[in-house]
The first five atom37 places (N, CA, C, CB, O) and aatype in JSON, in Angstrom:
{
  "aatype": [0, 15, 0, 7, 0, 3, 1, 1, 6, 14, 5, 0, 16, 0, 7, 0, 0, 10, 13, 11, 15, 2, 7, 4, 7, 7, 4, 8, 11, 13, 16, 14, 0, 7, 16, 2, 7, 16, 19, 7, 14, 3, 10, 3, 11, 10, 15, 5, 18, 0, 16, 5, 0, 2, 5, 7, 15, 6, 0, 3, 13, 9, 8, 6, 15, 9, 0, 2, 14, 15, 15, 18, 9, 5, 14, 7, 18, 15, 2, 15, 12, 14, 2, 13, 7, 10, 15, 3, 11, 5, 9, 0, 3, 10, 19, 0, 18, 10, 16, 11, 11, 5],
  "atom_mask": [
    [1, 1, 1, 1, 1],
    [1, 1, 1, 1, 1],
    [1, 1, 1, 1, 1],
    [1, 1, 1, 0, 1],
    [1, 1, 1, 1, 1],
    [1, 1, 1, 1, 1],
    [1, 1, 1, 1, 1],
    [1, 1, 1, 1, 1],
    [1, 1, 1, 1, 1],
    [1, 1, 1, 1, 1],
    [1, 1, 1, 1, 1],
    [1, 1, 1, 1, 1],
    [1, 1, 1, 1, 1],
    [1, 1, 1, 1, 1],
    [1, 1, 1, 0, 1],
    [1, 1, 1, 1, 1],
    [1, 1, 1, 1, 1],
    [1, 1, 1, 1, 1],
    [1, 1, 1, 1, 1],
    [1, 1, 1, 1, 1],
    [1, 1, 1, 1, 1],
    [1, 1, 1, 1, 1],
    [1, 1, 1, 0, 1],
    [1, 1, 1, 1, 1],
    [1, 1, 1, 0, 1],
    [1, 1, 1, 0, 1],
    [1, 1, 1, 1, 1],
    [1, 1, 1, 1, 1],
    [1, 1, 1, 1, 1],
    [1, 1, 1, 1, 1],
    [1, 1, 1, 1, 1],
    [1, 1, 1, 1, 1],
    [1, 1, 1, 1, 1],
    [1, 1, 1, 0, 1],
    [1, 1, 1, 1, 1],
    [1, 1, 1, 1, 1],
    [1, 1, 1, 0, 1],
    [1, 1, 1, 1, 1],
    [1, 1, 1, 1, 1],
    [1, 1, 1, 0, 1],
    [1, 1, 1, 1, 1],
    [1, 1, 1, 1, 1],
    [1, 1, 1, 1, 1],
    [1, 1, 1, 1, 1],
    [1, 1, 1, 1, 1],
    [1, 1, 1, 1, 1],
    [1, 1, 1, 1, 1],
    [1, 1, 1, 1, 1],
    [1, 1, 1, 1, 1],
    [1, 1, 1, 1, 1],
    [1, 1, 1, 1, 1],
    [1, 1, 1, 1, 1],
    [1, 1, 1, 1, 1],
    [1, 1, 1, 1, 1],
    [1, 1, 1, 1, 1],
    [1, 1, 1, 0, 1],
    [1, 1, 1, 1, 1],
    [1, 1, 1, 1, 1],
    [1, 1, 1, 1, 1],
    [1, 1, 1, 1, 1],
    [1, 1, 1, 1, 1],
    [1, 1, 1, 1, 1],
    [1, 1, 1, 1, 1],
    [1, 1, 1, 1, 1],
    [1, 1, 1, 1, 1],
    [1, 1, 1, 1, 1],
    [1, 1, 1, 1, 1],
    [1, 1, 1, 1, 1],
    [1, 1, 1, 1, 1],
    [1, 1, 1, 1, 1],
    [1, 1, 1, 1, 1],
    [1, 1, 1, 1, 1],
    [1, 1, 1, 1, 1],
    [1, 1, 1, 1, 1],
    [1, 1, 1, 1, 1],
    [1, 1, 1, 0, 1],
    [1, 1, 1, 1, 1],
    [1, 1, 1, 1, 1],
    [1, 1, 1, 1, 1],
    [1, 1, 1, 1, 1],
    [1, 1, 1, 1, 1],
    [1, 1, 1, 1, 1],
    [1, 1, 1, 1, 1],
    [1, 1, 1, 1, 1],
    [1, 1, 1, 0, 1],
    [1, 1, 1, 1, 1],
    [1, 1, 1, 1, 1],
    [1, 1, 1, 1, 1],
    [1, 1, 1, 1, 1],
    [1, 1, 1, 1, 1],
    [1, 1, 1, 1, 1],
    [1, 1, 1, 1, 1],
    [1, 1, 1, 1, 1],
    [1, 1, 1, 1, 1],
    [1, 1, 1, 1, 1],
    [1, 1, 1, 1, 1],
    [1, 1, 1, 1, 1],
    [1, 1, 1, 1, 1],
    [1, 1, 1, 1, 1],
    [1, 1, 1, 1, 1],
    [1, 1, 1, 1, 1],
    [1, 1, 1, 1, 1]
  ],
  "atom_positions": [
    [[0.71, -1.16, 0.33], [-0.22, 0.13, -0.05], [0.83, 1.02, 0.22], [-1.72, 0.46, 0.87], [1.73, 0.99, 1.07]],
    [[0.5, 1.97, -0.82], [1.38, 3.71, -0.88], [1.0, 4.27, 0.36], [0.81, 5.02, -2.27], [0.16, 3.79, 1.12]],
    [[1.74, 5.46, 0.55], [1.42, 6.16, 1.73], [0.14, 7.02, 1.36], [2.69, 7.06, 2.25], [-0.56, 7.49, 2.25]],
    [[-0.14, 7.19, 0.04], [-1.57, 7.96, -0.22], [-2.52, 6.92, 0.1], [0.0, 0.0, 0.0], [-3.64, 7.34, 0.37]],
    [[-2.39, 5.84, 0.12], [-3.82, 5.08, 0.2], [-3.99, 5.09, 1.68], [-3.88, 3.42, -0.47], [-5.13, 5.23, 2.12]],
    [[-2.79, 4.93, 2.67], [-2.83, 4.97, 3.92], [-3.73, 6.02, 4.38], [-1.61, 5.08, 4.39], [-4.68, 5.82, 5.14]],
    [[-3.33, 7.38, 3.77], [-4.12, 8.42, 4.07], [-5.46, 8.38, 3.91], [-3.76, 9.33, 3.49], [-6.14, 9.05, 4.69]],
    [[-6.03, 7.69, 3.03], [-7.34, 7.76, 2.78], [-8.17, 6.49, 3.66], [-7.47, 7.69, 1.15], [-9.33, 6.64, 4.05]],
    [[-7.53, 5.45, 3.85], [-8.04, 4.34, 4.77], [-8.26, 5.02, 6.17], [-6.95, 3.03, 4.87], [-7.35, 5.64, 6.72]],
    [[-9.61, 4.86, 6.74], [-9.99, 5.18, 8.05], [-9.01, 4.16, 9.01], [-11.69, 4.96, 8.23], [-8.87, 2.96, 8.75]],
    [[-8.42, 4.75, 10.03], [-7.57, 3.8, 10.95], [-7.93, 4.09, 12.32], [-5.97, 3.98, 10.78], [-7.8, 5.16, 12.93]],
    [[-8.42, 2.93, 12.76], [-9.01, 2.55, 14.14], [-7.81, 3.15, 15.17], [-9.28, 0.68, 14.31], [-8.2, 3.75, 16.17]],
    [[-6.58, 3.03, 14.97], [-5.51, 3.56, 15.87], [-5.52, 4.84, 15.81], [-4.21, 3.13, 15.62], [-5.23, 5.33, 16.9]],
    [[-5.76, 5.77, 14.8], [-6.0, 7.08, 14.88], [-7.43, 7.63, 15.44], [-5.75, 7.53, 13.61], [-7.84, 8.67, 15.95]],
    [[-7.78, 6.84, 15.21], [-9.42, 7.17, 16.09], [-9.42, 6.79, 17.45], [0.0, 0.0, 0.0], [-10.2, 7.34, 18.23]],
    [[-8.53, 5.79, 17.89], [-8.48, 5.8, 19.21], [-7.66, 6.94, 19.81], [-8.03, 4.58, 19.6], [-7.93, 7.35, 20.94]],
    [[-6.6, 7.47, 19.05], [-6.04, 8.55, 19.68], [-6.97, 10.07, 19.89], [-4.79, 8.74, 18.85], [-6.96, 10.85, 20.85]],
    [[-7.64, 10.14, 18.77], [-8.79, 11.22, 18.89], [-9.77, 11.05, 19.81], [-9.5, 11.38, 17.73], [-10.32, 12.09, 20.18]],
    [[-10.18, 9.9, 20.34], [-11.18, 9.79, 21.22], [-10.77, 10.17, 22.52], [-11.68, 8.55, 21.21], [-11.52, 10.74, 23.32]],
    [[-9.19, 9.76, 22.82], [-8.66, 10.39, 23.88], [-8.46, 12.31, 24.05], [-7.35, 9.64, 23.88], [-8.71, 13.1, 24.97]],
    [[-7.95, 12.46, 22.84], [-7.29, 13.71, 22.74], [-8.74, 14.57, 22.84], [-6.25, 13.91, 21.24], [-8.72, 15.49, 23.65]],
    [[-9.67, 14.42, 22.28], [-10.97, 15.1, 22.24], [-11.53, 15.03, 23.88], [-12.04, 14.27, 21.05], [-12.16, 15.96, 24.37]],
    [[-11.3, 14.15, 24.41], [-11.94, 14.0, 25.96], [-13.35, 13.28, 25.56], [0.0, 0.0, 0.0], [-14.27, 13.59, 26.31]],
    [[-13.63, 12.45, 24.58], [-15.02, 11.78, 24.44], [-15.29, 10.9, 25.93], [-15.01, 10.63, 22.94], [-16.42, 10.81, 26.41]],
    [[-14.23, 10.34, 26.51], [-14.68, 9.45, 27.47], [-15.18, 10.46, 28.93], [0.0, 0.0, 0.0], [-15.85, 10.04, 29.87]],
    [[-14.69, 11.7, 28.81], [-15.33, 12.19, 29.83], [-17.08, 12.41, 29.89], [0.0, 0.0, 0.0], [-17.72, 12.76, 30.88]],
    [[-17.5, 12.15, 28.83], [-19.16, 12.17, 28.48], [-19.68, 10.72, 28.33], [-19.51, 12.99, 26.95], [-20.75, 10.32, 28.8]],
    [[-18.69, 9.93, 27.55], [-19.2, 8.36, 26.91], [-18.48, 7.38, 27.85], [-18.65, 7.99, 25.07], [-17.29, 7.41, 28.17]],
    [[-19.4, 6.52, 28.23], [-18.62, 5.0, 28.42], [-18.33, 4.3, 27.26], [-19.43, 3.96, 29.21], [-19.15, 4.23, 26.34]],
    [[-17.2, 3.74, 27.2], [-16.79, 3.13, 25.9], [-15.67, 1.98, 26.38], [-16.11, 4.38, 24.77], [-14.48, 2.3, 26.46]],
    [[-16.05, 0.77, 26.67], [-15.33, -0.34, 27.24], [-13.91, -0.33, 26.89], [-15.92, -1.58, 26.83], [-12.98, -0.38, 27.69]],
    [[-13.81, -0.27, 25.52], [-12.28, -0.69, 24.97], [-11.54, 0.43, 25.21], [-12.11, -1.08, 23.35], [-10.33, 0.36, 25.45]],
    [[-12.31, 1.7, 25.14], [-11.36, 2.83, 25.93], [-11.18, 2.91, 27.49], [-11.9, 4.23, 25.61], [-10.58, 3.85, 28.01]],
    [[-11.62, 2.1, 28.08], [-11.74, 1.98, 29.74], [-12.32, 3.25, 30.39], [0.0, 0.0, 0.0], [-12.03, 3.64, 31.52]],
    [[-13.25, 3.91, 29.46], [-13.86, 5.19, 29.9], [-15.59, 5.01, 30.38], [-13.67, 6.27, 28.53], [-16.27, 4.21, 29.75]],
    [[-16.17, 5.74, 31.43], [-17.25, 5.26, 32.07], [-17.98, 6.83, 32.16], [-16.85, 4.34, 33.58], [-18.62, 7.15, 33.16]],
    [[-17.83, 7.57, 31.22], [-18.87, 8.88, 31.22], [-20.14, 8.73, 31.13], [0.0, 0.0, 0.0], [-20.47, 8.06, 30.16]],
    [[-21.16, 9.2, 31.93], [-22.4, 8.99, 31.57], [-23.35, 10.09, 31.07], [-22.87, 8.42, 32.55], [-24.57, 9.97, 31.0]],
    [[-22.38, 11.56, 30.64], [-23.62, 12.58, 30.24], [-24.02, 12.15, 29.07], [-23.31, 14.13, 30.09], [-25.21, 12.28, 28.77]],
    [[-23.17, 11.59, 28.23], [-23.73, 11.33, 26.97], [-23.82, 9.8, 26.63], [0.0, 0.0, 0.0], [-23.2, 8.97, 27.3]],
    [[-24.56, 9.46, 25.63], [-24.83, 7.91, 25.45], [-23.99, 7.1, 25.58], [-25.23, 7.53, 24.38], [-22.85, 7.55, 25.46]],
    [[-24.14, 5.46, 25.9], [-23.13, 4.59, 26.25], [-22.64, 4.13, 24.65], [-23.73, 3.31, 27.34], [-23.45, 3.7, 23.83]],
    [[-21.33, 4.27, 24.38], [-20.8, 3.94, 23.06], [-20.67, 2.53, 23.04], [-19.49, 4.61, 22.74], [-20.44, 1.98, 21.96]],
    [[-20.79, 1.83, 24.13], [-20.71, 0.19, 23.92], [-22.28, -0.28, 23.26], [-20.38, -0.71, 25.68], [-22.41, -1.4, 22.78]],
    [[-23.32, 0.61, 23.28], [-24.35, 0.33, 22.58], [-24.88, 0.92, 21.17], [-25.11, 0.49, 23.38], [-26.03, 0.82, 20.74]],
    [[-23.82, 1.52, 20.56], [-23.99, 2.19, 19.41], [-24.89, 1.25, 18.35], [-22.56, 2.59, 18.89], [-25.83, 1.65, 17.66]],
    [[-24.43, 0.12, 18.39], [-25.36, -0.79, 17.32], [-26.87, -0.73, 17.65], [-24.92, -2.46, 17.36], [-27.72, -0.5, 16.79]],
    [[-27.13, -0.94, 18.85], [-28.48, -0.74, 19.26], [-29.03, 0.99, 19.03], [-28.5, -1.25, 20.92], [-30.06, 1.41, 18.51]],
    [[-28.25, 1.5, 19.45], [-28.59, 3.28, 18.96], [-28.79, 3.3, 17.59], [-27.26, 4.51, 19.22], [-29.89, 3.74, 17.27]],
    [[-28.11, 2.97, 16.74], [-28.29, 3.03, 15.35], [-29.3, 2.52, 14.74], [-27.4, 2.59, 14.81], [-29.74, 3.06, 13.73]],
    [[-29.9, 1.26, 15.29], [-31.11, 0.6, 14.96], [-32.3, 1.42, 15.51], [-31.11, -0.83, 15.51], [-33.37, 1.45, 14.9]],
    [[-32.14, 1.97, 16.46], [-33.48, 2.92, 17.01], [-33.35, 4.24, 16.31], [-33.5, 3.24, 18.8], [-34.36, 4.94, 16.36]],
    [[-32.48, 4.64, 15.78], [-32.44, 5.94, 15.06], [-33.05, 5.7, 13.77], [-31.01, 6.51, 14.88], [-33.75, 6.62, 13.35]],
    [[-32.94, 4.63, 13.02], [-33.05, 4.45, 11.66], [-32.49, 5.32, 10.82], [-34.21, 4.38, 11.34], [-33.28, 5.95, 10.12]],
    [[-31.38, 5.53, 10.69], [-30.84, 6.51, 9.97], [-29.57, 5.82, 9.1], [-30.45, 7.7, 10.97], [-28.53, 6.48, 9.04]],
    [[-29.63, 4.65, 8.5], [-28.92, 4.21, 7.64], [-27.96, 3.38, 8.69], [0.0, 0.0, 0.0], [-28.13, 3.27, 9.9]],
    [[-26.95, 2.85, 7.9], [-26.05, 1.93, 8.43], [-25.38, 2.6, 10.06], [-24.83, 1.69, 7.13], [-25.49, 3.78, 10.39]],
    [[-24.75, 1.61, 10.83], [-24.17, 2.02, 12.27], [-23.2, 3.05, 11.75], [-23.38, 0.69, 13.24], [-23.27, 4.2, 12.18]],
    [[-22.26, 2.7, 10.81], [-21.27, 3.7, 10.5], [-21.97, 4.92, 9.91], [-20.2, 3.14, 9.53], [-21.42, 5.97, 10.26]],
    [[-22.71, 5.04, 9.34], [-23.43, 6.12, 8.85], [-23.96, 7.09, 9.97], [-24.52, 5.59, 8.03], [-23.91, 8.32, 9.95]],
    [[-24.48, 6.27, 10.94], [-25.12, 7.02, 11.98], [-23.98, 7.5, 12.91], [-26.22, 6.16, 12.74], [-24.28, 8.58, 13.44]],
    [[-22.8, 7.04, 13.25], [-21.89, 7.36, 14.12], [-21.25, 8.65, 13.54], [-20.96, 6.21, 14.35], [-20.97, 9.64, 14.23]],
    [[-21.03, 8.54, 12.14], [-20.39, 9.62, 11.27], [-21.16, 10.85, 11.66], [-20.47, 9.32, 9.63], [-20.62, 11.87, 12.09]],
    [[-22.71, 10.68, 11.44], [-23.65, 11.9, 11.2], [-23.86, 12.49, 13.01], [-25.43, 11.25, 10.27], [-24.14, 13.66, 13.3]],
    [[-23.7, 11.66, 13.76], [-23.66, 11.92, 15.21], [-22.55, 12.78, 15.67], [-23.57, 10.69, 15.93], [-22.72, 13.75, 16.42]],
    [[-21.29, 12.36, 15.15], [-20.15, 13.2, 15.52], [-20.09, 14.5, 14.59], [-18.81, 12.34, 15.4], [-19.7, 15.56, 15.08]],
    [[-20.48, 14.43, 13.23], [-20.23, 15.63, 12.54], [-21.4, 16.62, 12.67], [-19.93, 15.33, 11.11], [-21.13, 17.78, 12.35]],
    [[-22.91, 16.29, 13.17], [-23.81, 16.94, 13.41], [-24.37, 16.47, 14.69], [-24.58, 16.98, 12.41], [-25.38, 15.79, 14.52]],
    [[-24.02, 16.62, 15.89], [-24.49, 16.01, 17.04], [-25.68, 16.1, 17.4], [-23.93, 16.31, 17.94], [-26.16, 15.28, 18.18]],
    [[-26.4, 17.18, 16.88], [-27.94, 17.44, 17.22], [-28.8, 16.8, 16.25], [-28.33, 18.98, 17.22], [-30.03, 16.87, 16.3]],
    [[-28.03, 16.07, 15.23], [-29.08, 15.57, 14.17], [-30.15, 14.31, 14.86], [-28.12, 14.88, 12.72], [-31.29, 14.13, 14.43]],
    [[-29.69, 13.7, 15.74], [-30.1, 12.76, 16.21], [-29.9, 12.61, 18.04], [-29.48, 11.82, 15.35], [-28.79, 12.21, 18.39]],
    [[-30.83, 12.88, 19.05], [-30.57, 12.36, 20.18], [-31.24, 11.42, 20.86], [-30.48, 13.1, 20.79], [-32.45, 11.37, 21.07]],
    [[-30.21, 10.54, 21.26], [-30.73, 9.51, 21.89], [-31.83, 9.75, 23.22], [-29.54, 8.8, 22.26], [-31.71, 10.56, 24.14]],
    [[-32.71, 8.97, 23.02], [-33.64, 9.4, 24.25], [-33.16, 8.94, 25.66], [-35.12, 8.79, 24.06], [-32.69, 7.82, 25.88]],
    [[-33.32, 9.89, 26.55], [-32.92, 10.12, 27.73], [-31.49, 10.87, 27.79], [0.0, 0.0, 0.0], [-30.94, 10.86, 28.9]],
    [[-31.02, 11.33, 27.03], [-29.99, 12.15, 26.98], [-30.16, 13.52, 26.31], [-29.03, 11.47, 26.39], [-30.94, 13.62, 25.36]],
    [[-29.34, 14.8, 26.86], [-29.83, 15.79, 26.15], [-29.01, 16.32, 25.15], [-30.18, 16.69, 26.91], [-27.91, 15.8, 24.95]],
    [[-29.35, 17.22, 24.52], [-28.51, 17.73, 23.26], [-27.43, 18.77, 23.49], [-29.45, 18.35, 22.22], [-27.4, 19.95, 23.12]],
    [[-26.47, 17.99, 24.26], [-25.03, 18.63, 25.18], [-24.15, 18.36, 24.3], [-24.52, 17.93, 26.73], [-23.28, 19.21, 24.46]],
    [[-23.78, 17.49, 23.23], [-22.59, 17.19, 22.66], [-22.17, 18.55, 21.53], [-22.79, 15.63, 21.93], [-22.93, 19.01, 20.68]],
    [[-20.84, 18.96, 21.79], [-20.84, 20.21, 20.72], [-20.17, 19.48, 19.64], [-19.96, 21.73, 21.18], [-19.81, 18.3, 19.6]],
    [[-20.06, 20.48, 18.69], [-19.46, 20.02, 17.32], [-17.92, 20.1, 17.37], [-20.01, 20.97, 16.06], [-17.4, 21.19, 17.61]],
    [[-17.3, 19.17, 17.2], [-15.71, 19.58, 17.69], [-14.85, 19.85, 16.17], [-14.85, 18.01, 18.74], [-13.62, 19.74, 16.11]],
    [[-15.56, 20.16, 15.18], [-15.23, 20.58, 13.96], [-14.0, 19.65, 13.31], [0.0, 0.0, 0.0], [-13.06, 20.12, 12.66]],
    [[-14.18, 18.33, 13.6], [-13.36, 17.54, 13.03], [-13.4, 17.18, 11.23], [-13.58, 16.4, 13.87], [-14.38, 16.93, 10.53]],
    [[-12.25, 17.25, 10.92], [-12.55, 16.47, 9.4], [-13.23, 15.53, 9.17], [-11.62, 15.97, 8.81], [-13.59, 14.82, 10.11]],
    [[-13.63, 15.21, 7.82], [-13.99, 14.25, 7.46], [-13.04, 12.84, 7.77], [-14.23, 14.6, 6.26], [-13.49, 11.81, 8.28]],
    [[-11.95, 13.0, 7.44], [-11.04, 12.06, 7.84], [-10.79, 11.51, 9.13], [-10.07, 12.46, 7.53], [-10.52, 10.32, 9.3]],
    [[-10.9, 12.57, 10.27], [-10.92, 12.33, 11.46], [-12.1, 11.71, 11.92], [-10.66, 13.33, 12.04], [-11.9, 10.78, 12.7]],
    [[-13.24, 11.97, 11.64], [-14.39, 11.25, 11.79], [-14.32, 9.83, 11.24], [-15.42, 11.96, 11.19], [-14.7, 8.9, 11.95]],
    [[-14.0, 9.69, 10.38], [-13.97, 8.29, 9.6], [-12.93, 7.5, 10.27], [-13.61, 8.42, 7.95], [-13.03, 6.27, 10.25]],
    [[-11.85, 8.1, 10.92], [-11.1, 7.43, 11.78], [-11.71, 7.1, 13.33], [-9.91, 8.21, 11.8], [-11.52, 6.02, 13.88]],
    [[-12.33, 8.03, 13.83], [-13.39, 7.85, 14.99], [-14.24, 6.54, 14.62], [-14.45, 9.27, 15.13], [-14.08, 5.49, 15.23]],
    [[-15.06, 6.67, 13.67], [-15.91, 5.72, 13.33], [-15.2, 4.19, 13.21], [-16.54, 6.2, 12.06], [-15.7, 3.19, 13.72]],
    [[-14.03, 4.19, 12.5], [-13.55, 3.15, 12.47], [-13.03, 2.43, 13.87], [-12.71, 3.33, 11.58], [-12.93, 1.21, 13.94]],
    [[-12.74, 3.19, 14.83], [-12.43, 2.97, 16.14], [-13.68, 2.35, 16.76], [-11.97, 4.25, 16.83], [-13.7, 1.22, 17.24]],
    [[-14.68, 3.15, 16.71], [-15.95, 2.79, 17.38], [-16.77, 1.47, 17.06], [-16.82, 3.86, 17.13], [-17.51, 0.77, 17.75]],
    [[-16.34, 1.42, 15.69], [-16.83, -0.14, 15.21], [-15.94, -1.08, 15.36], [-17.2, -0.32, 13.78], [-16.45, -2.2, 15.26]],
    [[-14.81, -1.08, 15.56], [-13.98, -2.12, 15.6], [-14.5, -3.28, 16.21], [-12.87, -1.77, 16.16], [-15.29, -3.03, 17.12]],
    [[-14.32, -4.28, 16.01], [-14.82, -5.41, 17.05], [-13.86, -5.78, 17.89], [-15.29, -6.69, 16.45], [-13.05, -6.55, 17.38]],
    [[-13.64, -5.45, 19.13], [-12.88, -5.63, 20.06], [-12.73, -7.13, 20.51], [-13.3, -4.79, 21.01], [-11.98, -7.43, 21.44]]
  ]
}
């Protein structure tokens, strides 16, 4: 694989670093990251939430939830997630991390 191809492919390891550097675990529980936040939805349940939202695939749902946090609010949670202004590549990396089978 060329370096150019590597830049275009979503990287779960880069997503893990973004998850940590953006403080996602301060609000979200995500067992692979060892976080236990309760302000936002439990990210261990993303597949269930994507089904409930009925807004496309799990990856599409996660991407939209990060890019436009107010597009869908999981019942029981407030519309409090900020838009972090991440690039499409950064969001793709986060999606890769959040959907990686642990």
